[in-house]
C-alpha positions as CSV (number, residue, x, y, z in Angstrom):
1,X,0.0,0.0,0.0
2,X,1.4,3.4,-1.0
3,X,1.6,6.4,1.3
4,X,1.8,9.7,-0.5
5,X,4.1,12.4,0.8
6,X,3.8,16.1,-0.3
7,X,6.9,17.7,-1.7
8,X,7.0,21.2,-0.3
9,X,8.0,23.8,-2.9
10,X,8.4,21.2,-5.6
11,X,8.2,24.0,-8.4
12,X,11.4,25.6,-6.8
13,X,13.4,22.4,-7.4
14,X,13.2,22.8,-11.1
15,X,16.6,24.4,-11.5
16,X,18.3,22.5,-8.6
17,X,19.4,19.4,-10.5
18,X,19.1,16.2,-8.4
19,X,18.2,16.7,-4.7
20,X,17.8,14.3,-1.8
21,X,14.7,14.2,0.5
22,X,13.7,12.2,3.5
23,X,10.1,10.9,3.1
24,X,8.4,8.0,4.8
25,X,11.7,6.8,6.6
26,X,13.6,6.8,3.2
27,X,16.0,9.1,1.7
28,X,15.2,9.5,-2.1
29,X,16.3,11.6,-5.0
30,X,14.1,14.1,-6.8
31,X,14.6,15.8,-10.1
32,X,12.8,17.6,-12.9
33,X,13.3,16.5,-16.4
34,X,11.3,17.9,-19.3
35,X,8.7,19.4,-17.0
36,X,8.1,16.1,-15.2
37,X,9.0,15.5,-11.6
38,X,10.9,12.2,-11.0
39,X,11.6,10.3,-7.8
40,X,14.1,7.5,-7.6
41,X,16.7,5.6,-5.4
42,X,19.4,7.7,-3.8
43,X,22.3,5.4,-4.5
44,X,23.7,3.7,-7.7
45,X,23.3,-0.1,-7.4
46,X,26.6,-0.7,-9.0
47,X,29.1,1.0,-6.6
48,X,26.8,2.9,-4.1
49,X,27.6,6.3,-5.5
50,X,25.1,9.1,-4.4
51,X,22.9,9.8,-7.4
52,X,22.4,13.4,-6.0
53,X,25.9,14.1,-7.5
54,X,24.8,12.8,-10.9
55,X,22.8,14.5,-13.7
56,X,20.1,13.8,-16.1
57,X,20.3,13.6,-20.0
58,X,18.2,11.9,-22.6
59,X,15.7,10.8,-20.1
60,X,18.2,9.0,-17.9
61,X,19.9,9.7,-14.6
62,X,23.7,9.4,-14.9
63,X,25.8,8.0,-12.0
64,X,28.7,10.3,-11.1
65,X,31.2,7.5,-10.5
66,X,31.2,5.2,-13.5
67,X,28.6,6.8,-15.7
68,X,26.1,4.1,-15.4
69,X,22.7,5.3,-16.8
70,X,19.2,4.6,-15.5
71,X,15.9,5.3,-17.2
72,X,13.9,7.9,-15.2
73,X,10.6,6.2,-16.0
74,X,11.4,2.5,-15.7
75,X,14.5,2.6,-13.6
76,X,16.3,0.1,-15.9
77,X,20.0,0.4,-16.4
78,X,21.6,0.1,-19.9
79,X,21.4,-3.5,-21.2
80,X,25.1,-4.2,-20.4
81,X,24.7,-3.1,-16.8
82,X,22.2,-5.7,-15.7
83,X,20.9,-3.5,-12.8
84,X,18.2,-0.9,-12.0
85,X,17.2,1.8,-9.6
86,X,13.9,2.0,-7.8
87,X,11.4,4.5,-9.2
88,X,8.8,6.0,-7.0
89,X,5.5,7.2,-8.5
90,X,4.7,10.9,-8.4
91,X,1.5,12.7,-8.9
92,X,0.1,16.3,-8.9
93,X,-3.1,17.3,-7.2
94,X,-4.4,20.8,-6.8
95,X,-1.0,22.4,-7.7
96,X,0.8,20.3,-5.1
97,X,3.3,17.4,-5.9
98,X,3.4,14.1,-4.1
99,X,5.7,11.0,-4.1
100,X,4.3,7.5,-3.3
101,X,6.3,5.3,-1.0
102,X,5.4,1.8,-0.2
103,X,4.6,1.3,3.5
104,X,6.9,-1.1,5.2
105,X,5.8,-4.3,6.9
106,X,5.8,-2.9,10.4
107,X,3.9,0.3,9.3
108,X,1.1,-2.0,7.7
109,X,1.1,-4.1,10.7
110,X,0.8,-1.4,13.3
111,X,-1.9,0.4,11.1
112,X,-3.9,-2.9,11.1
113,X,-3.7,-3.1,14.9
114,X,-5.0,0.5,15.4
115,X,-8.2,-0.3,13.4
């Protein structure tokens, strides 16, 4: 089950490149590419590089260490890489932007006990 988290001042992130944000107990990356907000894993699965230090081009986030590329929509790496990053869904409602993060097991368990 997804929990949606509001991104404060999302419009002001448009010229900031890739930024890190703590939401729902996770640290994720956010970036704007071609007028679309994207949310994804904070580290490259290849060598653990912080993707906040990378950049975007051709619809892909580029890792700053070894130039691995990941699709901003699917998270898939280039075919020779055999890896991927996690993509988090985003949505816009009433001028506000949100990122969906899957609730962890314990969050679901505790929520079910309180009902």
